[in-house]
N, C-alpha and C positions, 0 to 999 in steps of 0.2 A: 580426495582427489580434487584438484583445482583445474579450471580451464580458463584460458585467456580469450578475450574477445576484443575486437577493435570497435570503439565508439567514436564517431565523428561528431564533434561539437562545434557550433558556431563560436567565433572568437569571444563574444560577450559572455556566453555561458561558461566557456573554459576559464576565462578570467575570474568570473564570480566563483566558480568551483574552487579554483586555486586559493582565492581570498578566504572563502569560508572554511575550507578544509584546513588551511594553515592556522586560522584563528581557533579552530576546534582542536587542533593538535592531532589530526588524522591525515592520512594520505588521501589524495584524490581517488585512487582505486578503491580504498576502503569506503569512502563516502559514496561512490557510485554503487558498490556492492550492497551497502546498506539500503540505498534508495531502491534498488531492484528487489531486495528482500522484502521491503515494506510494500511495494507494489504487488508482489506475488501474494503476500498475506491479505492485502485488500481485495484482490481478485478472488481468492478462496472464500473470504468472508462474504462477499457479494453473491457468490454462487450458492453458498449455504443459506444465506438469507432468502434468496429467490426460491429455493427449494422449500424452505420452511413456510414462507408466505403462500406458496402454491398449495401446500398440504393443508394449511389452515383454511384457505379459500375453498378447497374442495369439501371441507367439513362445514362450510357456511360461517366460519369465524372471520370477522374482519377486524384486524388490529392495525393501528398506525405505529410508527416507530416510537412515538411518545407513549403509547399504551404499553409497549414492550419495555421501554425504559422504566416506566412506573412499576411494572410487575417485578422486574429484576432488581430494583433499587431498594 
């Protein structure tokens, strides 16, 4: 199921959106939908990261993002 929403954009953003989406061969609504999807993913990632870091901190483990990157690489 899809739902429509109205987004009010400043003229300069609308012009840039039309330019970029046209160059990429996608519609402006597809471009906006993808941007929202990416922001939702980022939000979820940040929530999970905060929970994991809080859990590690409660166990006395201090890791930086670089430490985690090194561990998983």
